[in-house]
C-alpha positions, 0 to 999 in steps of 0.5 A: 770825611771818608776820603780824608780818612782813606788818605790819612791811613797810608800816610800814618802807616808809612810814618809808623814804619819809618819810626818803628826801629827794625829788629837789627837796629834794636839789637845794634843801637845802644841808645834804644830803650829796652834794646839789647846793647849788642855793640857794648856787651854782646859783641865783645863777649861773642868775640871772646867766645870765638877766640877761645874756641879757635884757640882750643882747636888750634892749640889741640893740633899743635905740639904742646911745647910750641903752643897749648890750649886755654883749658891747659892754661886754666889747669896750669893756673889752678895747679900753680895756685893750689901748689903755692907757687902763684900766690907768693909770686903774685904778691911780689909782683904787686908790691913791685908794681904798686910802689913803682907805679905810685912813685911814677904817679906822684913824680909825674903829676908834680913835674908835669904840672910844673912843665905845663905851667912854666915855659922855662921849666918846659925848656929845661925838661924837654931834652930829658923827656925827649931823650928818655922817651926815645931811649929803649929803657931796657938797655938801662937795666944793667946800669940800674943793677949797678946803682941799686943792686939786684933787689926790690929797689932795682925792680921798683926803679925799672918800673918807675922809669918806664911809667913816669914819662907818659904821666909827665907828658899827659899832665903837662899837655892837660895843664897847658890846655886850660881855657884862658877864660877859666884863668881869667876868672881865677885872676878876677878872684885873685887866686893864689898859685896853689888855688890856680893849680888845684882849683882850675888847672889840675881839674881841667887836666883830669882827662889827660892825666888819666889817659897818661895813667892808663898808658903808664900802667901798661908800661909799669907792668912791662917794667915790672915783668922785665925787672923780675925776669932780668934782675931778680928772677922772682915774682911773675917774671920769675915764673915766666923765666923758669917755666919758659926754660922748662918748656912748660908752655901752659904754665908760662902762658898762665903767668902771662895771662895773670899779669895781663889780667892785672892790667885789665882790672887796674885799668877798670879801677882807674876808670871807676876812680875817675868817674867817682872822684871827677864826675865832670869827666864822665862823658869822656869814656876813656875806659870803654870798648 
């Protein structure tokens, strides 16, 4: 018995050593219970801290007309906010973005569903989709001005045109990838076309649709800024033009960062909506780093 105990002790120690996670694995493995999830939260935070430190150092050594520091950008942001410049510009930008993006969502999902369900519609739409996907749509801005003038409608049109095609393509792809087994179940239960779309095809296409919405959001932001810079010189795009012409780099970057943060927040909202309304897609992790 003493011999067996002596033999078991080294074996048990070796087993514990292999099962016990190392200090580094406890920091880096996000699945370890009670471990710090370095890979998900800490690493991005450290990366941002290093980025801003480097930016501050480099920006402090460069002519402020050419570049600036993050502290100067924060001061410029605060000055625009308290001076009444940023608020109205931000409101105008959000109105243009919201209307153009919502219209793109409505049209994109409807057309994408038709394209995904019908081979005839797909063949009809493919030339237009391919053409506008390949066309630098900023070149159509003068034509948009001729059609819609230089006001709100023109800015919405540009935002819409840049966003809608990604939604159409991703929605059609998701609908076409509906498993045949699910379609057979619908036929057994004698689903109508509306029930097929709303009960089977669109729920199956949700991950693909939301991927298209995220892509379209970025394009809608670009379209909104381009329209405000090139058509009306208003909103955040107008701030970019005005401060760029005045060589106020800090104010220029403050406006750009504000527009970018809108995209970050909106993408997070989209991800929250997807997980809340469509919990069966929770494992897709479309919005995580």
